[in-house]
N, C-alpha and C positions, 0 to 999 in steps of 0.2 A: 365653340360657337360656329355654326354653319353659316354659309352665305344667306343673308336674309334681305328682305326689301321692305321699305315702309310705303311702297306705292299705294296710294289710295284714291288718286284722282282719275276719273274717266277720261281726262284729256290725253293721257298717255296713248290711248288707242285711237285717238282722233286722227283722221287722215289730213287734217289741216294744221296740226301743230305737233312739233316734236319736243318732248321734255328733255331738258338737260339731265345728264346722268352723273351722280356722285357716288364714289366708293369710299367708305369710311372703315378704317381698321379699328377694332374694338379698343376702347379706352376705359371701359367700365360703365355701369348704368347711368351714373350722374352726368359724366362728360358726354356720353353718347347722346343723351337727351338734349343737353345744351347744344351740341352740334346739329342735331336734327332740327332744333328750333331756329337755327340760323338761316335755313333754306325756305324759300317760298314754294310750297308743295304744289302750287298751280303751275310752276315752271320746272320743278325738279323731281326726279325719282331718286330715292336714297337707298343704297344697298350697304349692308354691313358684312364684314368678314372677321374671322377670329385673329388672324395674324398676317404677317407680310407674305408668307408662303401662299396662303389662300388668295391674297390680294393679287399677287403676280399671276397665279393660275387663272383667276377670273378675268383679269385685264388682258391676258393673252387670248381668251375666248371672245371677249366683246369689248368694245370701246367705251371709255368713260371720259366725260369732259373734265372731271376733277377727281383727284384722289387725295384723301387726308389720312396720314399715318396715325398710329396710336401712340399714346403716352408710354405704353409698357415697353416699347423698344427704344434703343438709343438713337441719336442722330446718325451715328456711324452705320447702324443696321439699316436705317431708312435710306441713307445715301446709297448703300449697296442695292436696295430694292430699286432705287431710281436708275442706277446703271443698268440693271437687268431689264427694267421697263423700257428704257430708251431703245433697246434692240428691237422691240416689237411695236411700241407705241411712242415714237420719237417726240411727238408734240403734246403729249398728255401733261396737263398742269398738275403738279404734285406739291402739296403743302406739308411740310414736316412739322409734326408735334412731338415733343419729347419731354420726358420728366427728368432726364439726366443729361446735362451738358458735358461734352467732351471737347477740349481745346482743339481747334482746327476745323470743327464741323461747319461753321458758318461759311468759311471760304470754300470748303469742299462742296457744300450744297450749291454755292454759286457756280463753281466750275462744272458741276454735273447738271446745271440748269434746273434746280428746284425753283418752283414759283415763289415760295416764301418759306420762312423758318420761324418757329415759335418754341421757346423753351420755357418751362415753368419757372416762376409764375408768369402767365401771359394774360393779356386783356381779351376777353371774349368780344368786346366791341371792335378792337383792332382786327381780330380774326374775321369777324363778320364783314368788315370793310375789305379785307383782302380777298374774301370769297367773291364779293361784288366785283372787285377789280379783275379777278381771274376770268370772268366771263365778258368783261368789257374790253379787255386787251386782246385784239384779234391776232396781232403778230408780236409775240413777246420773247421768242427764244433767244434772239440776239440783242436784247435790250441792255444787258449788263455783262460786260466782258472784263475779265481779270487781265491786266497788262503785266503786273508783277506783284508778288506777295511774299512777305516774310512775317514772322510773328509780331513785329513792331511796325512794319511799314507796308501799306497796301496801296496799289495804284489801279484804278478802274476807269473804263470808258463806258459812258452811260448815254443811252439814246435820249433825245430831247423831247420827251412827252411826259405829261403829268402822271399818268398811271405807272410808268417805269420809275419815276421819281419816288412815288409812294412805296413801291416795292423795295427800292434801295433803302429808304428810311427804316423799314422794318428789319432788313438785314443789319443795318447800322445799329439799331437798338440792341439787337442780340449780341453783336460783336463787341460793343463798347466796354462792357464790364465796369460801368460807373454806378455810383449810388443812384437810386431812383430819381431823385430831384435833379442831380447833375445830368443824368441820361436824358431826361425830358428837356432840360434847358439846351443842351448841346444839339439834340435832335431837332428841336424847333428852329434854332438858329441855322443849323445846317440846311434844313428844308427850305427856309426862306432864301438863303443864298443860292441853293441849287435851282429853285424855281426862277429866281431873278436871272441866273445865267441862261437857263433854257428859254425864258421869255424874251429878254432883251438882247441876249447875245446870239440866239439862234432862232428866235421868233417861233418857238415850238415846232420847228421843222424836224420831223422824225428821221430825216436822212442825215441830220447833224448830231454830233456827240459832244458831251462835255467830259473833261478829264477830272478825276477825283483822286487826291492823295490823302491818306489818313495815316497819321503817325502817333504812336502811343508810347510814352515813357513813364517812368516812376512819377514825375512831377508835372507833366503837361500832356494835354490832349490837343493835337493840331489837325486841322483839316483844310486842304486847299482845293478850291474849285476854279477851273479854268474853262472859259467858254470859247467858242470859235468866232466870236464877234470881233469888231474893231475896237471895242473898249469905250470908255467914257471918263469924264472927270467928275468927281463929287461936287465940284463947284458949279457944274453945268446942269445938274439934275434937279431943277426947280419943282419937278412933279413928285419928288420923294420927300417924306417928312424929315429925313435927316438933314435937309438943307434949309429947314424953316428957321427964321430968326426967333429968339426967345420970346419976343413980344407978340409973335404971330404964329402959334404952333400948328395952325391948320391952313397956312397959306397954300401949301401944295395941292389942297383939294380943289381950289379954284383953277389952278394951273392944269390939273388933270381933266377937269370938266371942259376947259377951253380947248384942250388937245383931243378931246373925245376918248380919253383913256379910262378904262374901268376904274371904279372906286378902289382905294387902297393906298399904297405908297408908304406903308409903315414898316416894311420888311427889314430894311437896313437898320433903321432906328431900333427896332425890337431886338434884332440880332446883336447889336452893339451892347445892349443892356443884359443879354443872357450869357455872353462870353466875356472874358477879360479884355481881349483885343480883337479888333476886326481891321485887317490891313489890306489895302488894295495896292496892286502894282501900279507903276506910273502910267501904263497904257489903260488900265481899268478893266481888263478882261480876266484878271486873276484876283481872287480874294482869299485871304488866309484867316481862319478862325482859330483863336488860341484860348484854351481853357486851362488855367493852372490848377493843380491839385495839391495845394500847399499843406493840407492837413494830413496827407498820407505819409506814414513813416517807414513802411516796409514795401518791398517791391510788389508789383501786381503783374499779372499776365494779361496780355491782350487776348480777348476771346475771339481769335481769328477763325 
C-alpha cells in the first residue's frame, strides 16, 4: 500500500486556512474507513501508508499534526517507531493502535511520550475524543511524567489540566487489566478524584502537578491521588453531595449556587459508590481509592 491521501477539500490550497495533517498506518479497509470518518475533512487532510517504515520515511519528509499507527503492528513496534520519529519530529502527536497487547507497552508508551494508546477491543468513540484532545492540547509533551514504575507499582506526576487528565484516564484503562465493568467503575471514580484534585487543590493551574500512585495486587486495586493544595475536611465541604443529610440529598446545590460554583458536586459521592473504600488523609489533599477483587482465584499481571 503506497502513501495515499483522501484530500478532497479545496480549502487545503486556500491561502487563508491551513488544514491539519494526519498520517494513518494501514489497518485494513474497515478500520481505515472508520478512522477516516472520525476526522472533519474541512479541517484535516488524511494520508495513508502501508507500514511503519513508510510512516517514518514520509514523516521525515513532511510534518504531520497527528500520526495513528496500524493494528497490524504490536505496541512494541509502534514504540520503536515513536523513538525514531522523536529524532526528527520531537513534538508530533502519535496515537498507538494495536491488536496485540504486550506487557510493559503502556508504561513504555508514556516514557516515549505517545499521545495515547489503544489496544483491541477499543472504543471508536473514545478514540474520536482523543483525536479531538490531540489538537486542543497545545503543550502536551511534559504533561505526564513517570517518577517510578514496577509491574505492580507505578508513580506518576500529572499536569493539572482537564485534557491531560483525560489522556491519563485512557492510559489507565489500557493498563488496568480489569474486567470491563470493573475497569469502567474504577476509571470513573479515578477521574472524579483526579479532577477534584486538579480543580480544588490546584485550581487547574497548568504549572502545578498532582502525584498519582497505582498499585495492583492479586486481591486489590489501589490508587492514590495527592494534590498540591492545602487540603480540606469532609465536614467542611457543604458544596459537595457527600455532605448532604439523608433527608436533604440536594442541599449542596443551593450552597454551590450561593458561592457561584458551577453545577455538580456529586464526584466524591459517586466515587464512593463505585469503589469499596475512599479514604482521605487527615489534611485532605490525599485520597486513596480501593477496589477489592475478591472473586479472583489466580494471579493476574498488571498491564503496565
